[in-house]
C-alpha positions as CSV (number, residue, x, y, z in Angstrom):
1,X,-33.5,-11.3,-13.2
2,X,-30.4,-9.8,-11.5
3,X,-30.9,-12.2,-8.5
4,X,-31.1,-15.1,-11.2
5,X,-27.9,-13.9,-12.9
6,X,-26.0,-13.5,-9.5
7,X,-27.2,-17.0,-8.5
8,X,-26.1,-18.6,-11.8
9,X,-22.5,-16.7,-11.4
10,X,-22.2,-18.0,-7.6
11,X,-23.1,-21.7,-9.3
12,X,-20.4,-21.3,-12.2
13,X,-17.6,-19.9,-9.5
14,X,-18.4,-22.9,-7.3
15,X,-18.2,-25.1,-9.8
16,X,-14.8,-23.8,-10.9
17,X,-13.6,-24.5,-7.5
18,X,-14.9,-28.4,-8.0
19,X,-13.0,-28.8,-10.7
20,X,-10.1,-27.4,-9.6
21,X,-10.2,-29.7,-6.7
22,X,-11.0,-32.9,-8.2
23,X,-9.9,-33.1,-11.9
24,X,-6.8,-30.6,-11.9
25,X,-5.3,-31.2,-8.2
26,X,-5.2,-27.9,-7.8
27,X,-6.1,-25.7,-4.6
28,X,-9.9,-24.1,-4.6
29,X,-8.3,-20.8,-4.0
30,X,-4.8,-19.1,-3.6
31,X,-3.5,-16.8,-1.2
32,X,-4.4,-13.7,-1.5
33,X,-2.7,-10.2,-1.9
34,X,-5.3,-8.3,0.0
35,X,-6.4,-7.9,3.3
36,X,-4.2,-10.9,4.7
37,X,-4.0,-9.1,8.2
38,X,-7.6,-9.0,8.8
39,X,-8.8,-11.4,11.5
40,X,-12.2,-12.2,13.1
41,X,-11.4,-9.6,15.9
42,X,-11.1,-6.6,13.3
43,X,-14.6,-8.2,11.7
44,X,-16.2,-7.8,15.2
45,X,-14.9,-4.4,15.9
46,X,-16.5,-3.7,12.3
47,X,-19.5,-5.1,13.3
48,X,-19.7,-3.3,16.5
49,X,-18.9,0.0,15.1
50,X,-21.4,-0.7,12.6
51,X,-24.4,-0.3,15.2
52,X,-23.2,3.4,16.7
53,X,-23.2,5.4,13.5
54,X,-23.6,8.4,16.3
55,X,-19.8,7.8,17.4
56,X,-18.4,7.5,13.8
57,X,-17.2,11.3,13.7
58,X,-15.7,11.2,17.5
59,X,-12.1,12.5,17.1
60,X,-10.7,10.8,20.2
61,X,-10.3,7.3,18.9
62,X,-8.5,8.6,15.7
63,X,-6.4,10.7,18.1
64,X,-5.5,7.4,20.1
65,X,-4.7,5.7,16.9
66,X,-2.4,8.7,15.8
67,X,-0.7,8.5,19.0
68,X,-0.2,4.6,19.0
69,X,1.3,4.7,15.4
70,X,3.8,7.8,16.1
71,X,4.8,5.6,19.3
72,X,5.2,2.4,17.4
73,X,6.6,3.9,14.6
74,X,9.3,6.1,16.3
75,X,7.7,9.3,15.0
76,X,7.5,12.7,16.6
77,X,4.0,13.2,14.9
78,X,1.2,11.5,13.2
79,X,-2.1,12.4,11.3
80,X,-4.5,10.0,10.0
81,X,-6.7,10.5,7.0
82,X,-8.7,8.6,4.4
83,X,-5.9,7.5,2.3
84,X,-2.4,7.5,1.7
85,X,-2.9,9.9,-1.1
86,X,-4.4,12.2,1.2
87,X,-1.6,11.9,3.9
88,X,0.5,12.7,0.8
89,X,-1.7,16.0,0.1
90,X,-1.2,16.6,3.9
91,X,2.7,16.3,3.4
92,X,2.6,18.9,0.2
93,X,0.5,21.2,2.2
94,X,2.6,21.4,5.4
95,X,6.1,21.6,3.0
96,X,4.2,24.7,1.4
97,X,4.8,23.1,-2.2
98,X,2.5,24.9,-4.9
99,X,2.5,26.2,-8.1
100,X,6.2,27.2,-9.6
101,X,7.5,24.2,-7.7
102,X,9.0,21.1,-9.1
103,X,9.1,17.6,-7.4
104,X,11.3,14.6,-8.3
105,X,9.4,11.2,-8.5
106,X,10.5,7.8,-9.4
107,X,9.2,6.9,-12.9
108,X,7.7,3.7,-11.5
109,X,4.9,4.6,-9.1
110,X,0.9,4.6,-8.6
111,X,-0.9,7.3,-10.2
112,X,-2.3,8.8,-6.9
113,X,1.4,10.1,-6.0
114,X,1.7,12.3,-8.8
115,X,-2.1,13.3,-8.7
116,X,-1.7,14.5,-5.2
117,X,1.2,16.8,-6.5
118,X,-0.9,17.7,-9.5
119,X,-3.7,18.7,-7.3
120,X,-1.5,21.0,-5.6
121,X,-0.3,22.7,-8.9
122,X,3.0,21.0,-8.4
123,X,5.2,19.9,-11.5
124,X,6.0,16.4,-11.5
125,X,9.5,15.2,-13.1
126,X,10.1,11.6,-13.2
127,X,13.5,10.0,-12.7
128,X,14.7,6.6,-13.0
129,X,14.9,3.8,-10.7
130,X,17.4,1.1,-9.9
131,X,16.4,-2.6,-10.5
132,X,17.7,-4.0,-6.9
133,X,15.0,-2.4,-4.8
134,X,13.1,-0.7,-7.3
135,X,13.5,2.7,-5.8
136,X,14.8,6.1,-7.2
137,X,18.3,6.0,-8.7
138,X,20.3,8.8,-6.8
139,X,22.3,9.5,-10.1
140,X,19.2,10.0,-12.0
141,X,17.6,11.9,-9.3
142,X,20.5,14.3,-9.5
143,X,20.2,14.7,-13.2
144,X,16.6,15.8,-13.0
145,X,17.2,19.0,-10.6
146,X,16.7,22.2,-11.6
147,X,16.6,25.6,-10.1
148,X,12.8,25.0,-9.4
149,X,13.1,21.6,-7.9
150,X,11.7,21.8,-4.4
151,X,11.4,18.5,-3.2
152,X,12.5,14.8,-4.0
153,X,9.9,11.6,-3.3
154,X,12.2,8.4,-2.1
155,X,9.9,5.4,-2.2
156,X,10.5,2.1,-0.3
157,X,8.6,0.0,-2.8
158,X,7.5,-3.8,-2.0
159,X,8.8,-3.2,1.6
160,X,12.2,-3.2,0.6
161,X,14.5,-0.3,1.8
162,X,15.5,1.8,-1.3
163,X,19.1,1.0,-2.3
164,X,19.9,4.8,-2.7
165,X,18.5,6.0,0.6
166,X,21.5,7.2,2.5
167,X,22.7,8.9,-1.0
168,X,19.3,10.4,-1.9
169,X,19.3,12.2,1.6
170,X,22.7,13.3,1.4
171,X,21.9,14.8,-2.2
172,X,18.8,16.5,-0.7
173,X,21.0,18.1,1.9
174,X,23.3,19.1,-0.2
175,X,20.9,20.7,-2.7
176,X,18.9,22.3,0.4
177,X,15.7,20.0,-1.0
178,X,12.7,18.8,0.9
179,X,12.5,14.7,1.3
180,X,9.2,13.0,1.5
181,X,9.1,9.5,2.1
182,X,6.6,7.2,0.5
183,X,6.4,4.4,3.0
184,X,3.1,3.0,1.5
185,X,4.6,-0.6,1.1
186,X,6.9,-0.3,3.9
187,X,5.1,0.2,7.2
188,X,7.6,-1.1,9.8
189,X,10.8,-1.4,7.9
190,X,14.1,0.1,9.0
191,X,17.1,1.5,8.4
192,X,19.9,1.6,11.0
193,X,17.7,1.2,13.7
194,X,15.2,3.9,12.5
195,X,11.9,3.0,10.8
196,X,11.5,4.4,7.4
197,X,9.9,7.9,7.2
198,X,11.6,9.2,9.8
199,X,14.7,10.4,8.0
200,X,13.2,12.8,5.4
201,X,11.4,16.1,6.5
202,X,8.0,14.0,6.2
203,X,6.7,10.5,5.4
204,X,3.5,8.9,4.4
205,X,1.9,5.2,5.0
206,X,-0.8,3.7,3.1
207,X,-3.7,1.4,5.1
208,X,-5.5,0.4,2.1
209,X,-6.3,-3.2,1.9
210,X,-3.4,-4.5,-0.1
211,X,-1.0,-2.7,2.0
212,X,1.3,-3.9,5.1
213,X,-2.0,-3.5,7.8
214,X,-5.3,-2.5,6.6
215,X,-8.3,-0.2,7.4
216,X,-9.4,-0.8,3.9
217,X,-9.1,2.7,3.2
218,X,-6.7,5.4,5.2
219,X,-3.2,6.7,5.2
220,X,-1.2,8.4,8.1
221,X,1.5,11.4,7.7
222,X,4.3,11.6,9.9
223,X,7.2,14.2,10.9
224,X,9.7,14.9,13.3
225,X,9.6,18.7,12.6
226,X,7.5,20.7,15.1
227,X,6.8,23.4,12.5
228,X,5.8,20.9,10.0
229,X,3.7,19.0,12.6
230,X,1.9,22.6,13.1
231,X,1.2,23.0,9.7
232,X,0.0,19.1,9.5
233,X,-2.3,19.6,12.4
234,X,-3.8,22.7,10.7
235,X,-4.4,20.7,7.6
236,X,-6.1,17.6,9.4
237,X,-8.2,19.8,11.7
238,X,-9.5,21.6,8.2
239,X,-10.3,18.3,6.6
240,X,-14.0,17.0,7.2
241,X,-14.8,13.3,8.3
242,X,-16.4,11.1,5.5
243,X,-19.7,11.4,4.8
244,X,-21.9,8.7,7.1
245,X,-22.4,6.7,3.8
246,X,-19.1,6.3,3.1
247,X,-18.1,5.4,6.4
248,X,-21.0,2.8,6.5
249,X,-19.6,1.1,3.1
250,X,-16.1,1.2,4.3
251,X,-17.1,-0.8,7.4
252,X,-19.1,-3.6,5.3
253,X,-16.1,-3.8,3.3
254,X,-14.3,-5.3,6.4
255,X,-16.2,-8.7,6.5
256,X,-16.3,-8.8,2.7
257,X,-12.4,-8.8,2.5
258,X,-11.9,-11.0,5.4
259,X,-14.4,-13.5,3.9
260,X,-13.2,-12.9,0.4
261,X,-9.3,-12.8,1.2
262,X,-8.4,-14.5,4.6
263,X,-11.1,-16.6,5.9
264,X,-10.1,-20.2,5.6
265,X,-13.5,-21.1,4.2
266,X,-13.1,-18.3,1.8
267,X,-13.8,-21.0,-1.2
268,X,-17.4,-20.5,-0.5
269,X,-17.7,-17.4,2.0
270,X,-16.2,-15.1,-0.7
271,X,-19.4,-15.9,-2.7
272,X,-21.7,-15.2,0.4
273,X,-19.7,-11.9,1.1
274,X,-20.1,-10.7,-2.1
275,X,-23.9,-11.7,-2.5
276,X,-24.4,-9.6,0.9
277,X,-22.0,-6.8,0.7
278,X,-20.4,-6.5,-2.9
279,X,-23.0,-4.1,-4.1
280,X,-21.9,-1.5,-1.6
281,X,-18.1,-2.0,-2.5
282,X,-15.8,1.0,-2.9
283,X,-13.0,0.9,-5.4
284,X,-9.6,2.2,-3.9
285,X,-8.7,4.1,-7.0
286,X,-11.5,5.5,-8.9
287,X,-12.0,6.2,-12.6
288,X,-11.8,9.9,-11.8
289,X,-8.4,9.6,-10.1
290,X,-7.1,7.5,-13.1
291,X,-8.1,10.5,-15.3
292,X,-6.0,12.8,-13.0
293,X,-9.3,14.3,-11.8
294,X,-9.7,15.0,-7.9
295,X,-12.6,13.0,-6.7
296,X,-15.3,14.8,-4.5
297,X,-14.7,12.7,-1.6
298,X,-11.0,13.6,-1.6
299,X,-9.4,15.1,1.3
300,X,-10.9,13.6,4.1
301,X,-9.9,12.6,7.5
302,X,-9.9,8.9,9.1
303,X,-13.2,8.4,10.9
304,X,-13.3,6.8,14.3
305,X,-14.2,3.3,13.4
306,X,-11.4,2.5,10.8
307,X,-8.9,4.4,13.4
308,X,-9.9,1.8,15.8
309,X,-9.6,-1.0,13.5
310,X,-6.2,0.5,12.7
311,X,-5.1,0.5,16.1
312,X,-6.2,-3.3,16.6
313,X,-4.3,-3.9,13.3
314,X,-1.3,-1.9,14.5
315,X,-0.7,-4.5,17.8
316,X,-0.4,-7.5,15.4
317,X,1.9,-6.0,13.0
318,X,5.3,-7.1,14.2
319,X,4.2,-10.5,13.8
320,X,2.6,-10.3,10.4
321,X,5.9,-8.4,9.2
322,X,7.9,-11.2,10.8
323,X,5.6,-13.9,8.7
324,X,6.5,-11.8,5.4
325,X,10.1,-12.1,6.3
326,X,10.2,-15.7,6.6
327,X,8.5,-16.4,3.4
328,X,10.5,-13.8,1.5
329,X,13.6,-16.0,2.5
330,X,12.1,-19.0,1.1
331,X,11.3,-17.1,-2.2
332,X,14.8,-15.8,-2.1
333,X,16.3,-19.2,-2.0
334,X,13.5,-20.4,-4.7
335,X,15.2,-17.2,-7.2
336,X,18.6,-18.2,-6.3
337,X,18.0,-21.9,-7.6
338,X,16.1,-20.7,-10.8
339,X,18.7,-17.8,-11.8
340,X,16.0,-15.1,-11.0
341,X,16.9,-11.8,-10.0
342,X,16.6,-11.6,-5.9
343,X,15.6,-8.8,-4.1
344,X,18.4,-6.7,-2.7
345,X,18.2,-6.2,1.4
346,X,20.8,-3.2,1.7
347,X,23.0,-3.5,4.4
348,X,21.7,-2.2,8.0
349,X,18.4,-2.6,6.7
350,X,15.2,-4.6,8.0
351,X,12.5,-5.0,5.4
352,X,8.9,-6.1,5.6
353,X,8.1,-7.7,2.2
354,X,4.8,-6.4,1.5
355,X,5.5,-8.6,-1.6
356,X,8.5,-10.5,-2.9
357,X,9.6,-8.8,-6.2
358,X,11.6,-10.5,-8.8
359,X,11.9,-10.3,-12.8
360,X,11.0,-13.1,-15.5
361,X,10.7,-13.2,-19.4
362,X,8.2,-10.8,-20.5
363,X,5.9,-13.5,-21.6
364,X,6.2,-15.1,-18.2
365,X,4.5,-12.0,-17.0
366,X,1.7,-11.4,-19.5
367,X,0.8,-15.3,-19.2
368,X,1.0,-16.1,-15.5
369,X,-1.0,-19.4,-15.4
370,X,2.6,-21.1,-15.1
371,X,2.8,-19.6,-11.4
372,X,-0.4,-22.0,-10.6
373,X,1.2,-24.9,-11.9
374,X,4.4,-24.6,-11.0
375,X,4.4,-23.2,-7.4
376,X,1.0,-23.2,-6.6
377,X,0.3,-19.1,-6.2
378,X,-1.1,-16.4,-8.0
379,X,1.6,-13.7,-9.4
380,X,1.1,-10.2,-8.7
381,X,1.7,-7.6,-11.4
382,X,2.4,-4.4,-9.3
383,X,2.9,-2.5,-12.0
384,X,1.7,-2.7,-15.4
385,X,2.6,0.9,-16.3
386,X,5.1,3.2,-15.1
387,X,2.2,5.2,-13.6
388,X,0.1,2.2,-12.4
389,X,-2.5,1.6,-13.9
390,X,-2.5,3.9,-16.2
391,X,-0.8,4.3,-19.2
392,X,0.9,7.6,-18.5
393,X,4.4,8.2,-20.6
394,X,7.5,8.9,-18.4
395,X,10.3,10.2,-20.2
396,X,14.4,8.7,-19.7
397,X,13.1,6.0,-17.6
398,X,14.4,2.8,-19.2
399,X,14.8,0.6,-16.0
400,X,11.5,1.6,-14.8
401,X,9.9,0.2,-18.3
402,X,12.0,-2.9,-17.9
403,X,10.4,-3.4,-14.3
404,X,7.1,-2.7,-15.9
405,X,7.7,-5.4,-18.6
406,X,9.1,-7.9,-16.2
407,X,8.8,-7.6,-12.5
408,X,6.2,-9.9,-10.8
409,X,5.2,-10.0,-7.3
410,X,5.0,-13.1,-4.9
411,X,2.8,-13.6,-1.7
412,X,4.4,-13.3,1.5
413,X,1.5,-14.1,3.8
414,X,-0.3,-17.4,2.9
415,X,-3.0,-17.3,5.4
416,X,-1.6,-17.2,9.0
417,X,-3.5,-15.9,11.7
418,X,-1.9,-13.7,14.4
419,X,-0.7,-15.7,17.2
420,X,-1.2,-19.0,15.9
421,X,2.7,-19.9,16.3
422,X,3.6,-19.9,12.4
423,X,6.5,-19.1,10.5
424,X,6.6,-15.7,12.0
425,X,7.3,-16.7,15.7
């Protein structure tokens, strides 16, 4: 019966594609926000690694990826984990933040960020954002500092460099606070010739499937401070590799994500991929994490197969980031023509534009069907709450709540392939 239900769902899905093409004059599928840097070479790597489970916990491919990432990013030191949230936990551990400490976090973030501090016993204090780059507002941050504040988190959201980057770094120096840079959306973005993540005490990036490049799940912690690097190494060496079953399922997610999100034939291959791999798909943020509970699989290192895919992705990343900037320029002009807020690129910065953010009327964020009709794309809705995706209240953050109500995101990769001579070259 389950097989019949699945077959019926696939038939309904394909019939919907046909109606879109024939009767509505619309594409059968729209550009995705997920896994758009995956290519067939990444799928081939995943298939090769799937056949060699005895090598999944080999630390050398992981160290090779870490060294390659540190060199590409201009970072003194890098360690890879099975999630950006785990990389953040490694930063918290290296900075020796714990019970009794407070950290200031933007009141417009993902739930996994405050969770990482909560798991360490650190009190999270939310500060409001600005609405030009959606980063923390320096004045709001300063107003939240107490004698228990030990750190501030700067986020570079949507691939933009935070408007108040320099001001917050200066504030932290004056108040002797640690700075953690959240570069989950901004891998490769630069300010004054230095990649983001390298001006604070520590930084972290995410390689989850919706981020700038992907290992399906993963993240990297970075630092240029030798003492912090030693503590980061100690945390990484204590962290176990994931169980073999989890690694197997993550490897299966590579062809699943490619066929569902990037393949030129995804209008039909997506259904095939779901039939073949969908039952083993792992969610990025679990229900436990949404409730603020630490999952049993939390705190793992990145296994060798994902590190190998990450290294392959890294060599293509400059190309894909150029493509993103090219499409962002078009969205910038589109917003200007319609009187919509344009994303701000601060002076001396080079963004990567994971997504292009703007703000629309509240009703147009709630009902986004207009975007398909008018501009031929799906709209992204990061964020649907101040602590996305859960309804967790934040105090004294009116601009964050305005962004929650009105900010939408436009795609900046439309299906380009590495080396195809497209907009990015």
